[in-house]
N, C-alpha and C positions, 0 to 999 in steps of 0.2 A: 170859886167853887159854885156848883149848882146847888140850889136849895130845893130839895124835894118836898113832897107833901108831908112825910113823916118828920122832916127837919123843921118845917114850920110848926107842925103840931107839937114837937118837943120844945121849941122855943116858947110857944104860947101857953101850953098847959103846965103849970108848976107842979102838978101831981105826976107828970110823966117822969119816969126814972132817969131819962137822959137829959132832963131839962137843963141842969147846970152845965153839963158838957156842951150841949147845943148852944147855949147862950155864950159860953166862952169862945167856941169856934166861930160863931157868927160875929162877935165883937172884934175878933182878931183877923178876920178875913179881909184881904185886899180887894177881892172880887166876889160879888154876889149876883148870881144869875138865876133866873127862874123863867117859867113859861105861864101863859094864860091857862093852859091845861092843868098845870100843877095848882094854880090858884083856885080853879074850879073844883078840883079833886079835894083840896084842903077843906073847903067849905062843907062838902059832903061828909068827909071823914070826921070833922070836928062836931058836926051836928049828930051824926050816928053815935059818936062816943059820949054824947050827952052834954057838950058844952052849950051854954046859953046862946041862942041865936044873936042876941044883942052884942055879946062879946065877940062872937065869930065875925059878924059884920064889921064891928069896930076894928078888929085886928086886920081884916082883909083890906079895909080902907087905909089903915096905917101903912101896909105894905105898898099899896098903890101910890101913896104919896112919899114913900121913902126913896129919895134920890140916889141912895147908895145901892139900891137893888135894881138891876137891869131886868126888865120884864120883856121877854120876847113873845109877841102876840103871834100865835100859831097861824100861819097862812096855809093855803092849799098845798104848796110844794113841801113844806115841812110835814104836814099831815100825811101826804102821799109817801114821803120818804120813811116816815114812821111805820106806815102800813107795809112798805117793802121790807123793812127790817123784821116785822112780825112774820111775814111770809118766809123769810130766810131762816127763821128760828122756830120751826114747828114743834120742837121738843121743849120749848120754854113756855112759862106761864106769864110772860110779860103782858102788862096792859099797854094800850096805845099811848097812854100818858108816859109810861116808862120808855117805850120805844122812841117817842119824840124826844125825850130827854137825852137818850143815848146818842141819837143822831146829832142833836144840837151840841152836845158836849164834844163830840168828835169834830164837828165843823169849827168850833171855837178853840180846840186844843185844851179843853178842860179835862182833868182827870179825877178830881175830887168832888164828892157829893155829900152834902149834909143830909144824911138819910140813914134809916135803919134797914132799908130794903136790900136784901141779899142779891137781888137781880142785878144791881150795879156791879157787884163783884163778878157775877157770871159773865158780864160783858167786858171784864178786864179793867174796870174802873175802881176807884177807891171809895169805900163806904166809911165815912168818918164816925158814924154812931153805931158801934158794934155792941150788941147786947152782952 
C-alpha cells in the first residue's frame, strides 16, 4: 500500500480519530510505499496542525530509517508524469503530490492507499481510512 501524508499523520498523532485504524493497517501491511514528496508534505501538515517540531523531525527520521518502508525519491520523469496527469484532470483539485502518488501507484500495480484523501477514490484507487 502507498502511505500518503494523512496516513503518516494518522499513524503519528494519537489524537487523530483514525489513529488506531491507521496503526492496525500499517502493522498488517506486507507492502509499504511512499515518496519524497509525501514525506515533505507530511512535515508541513504536521507543523501546521500544531505538532511539536522536535516530534515531527524525529518521526520523519524514523520513517527514513524504517527498512520496511520503500521511499521513492521523485525524479524529473516522475515529476513530469505527475504534471501530465494534472493537465489531464482539469476538473480535479489534486495536488502535484497526489498526482505523483497516483502515477507511482499505477506503475507499481498498487491499488490501496493509507489515506483519508478522497482524491484517491476519484482516481479509482482504494482509500483505506474512510472518515
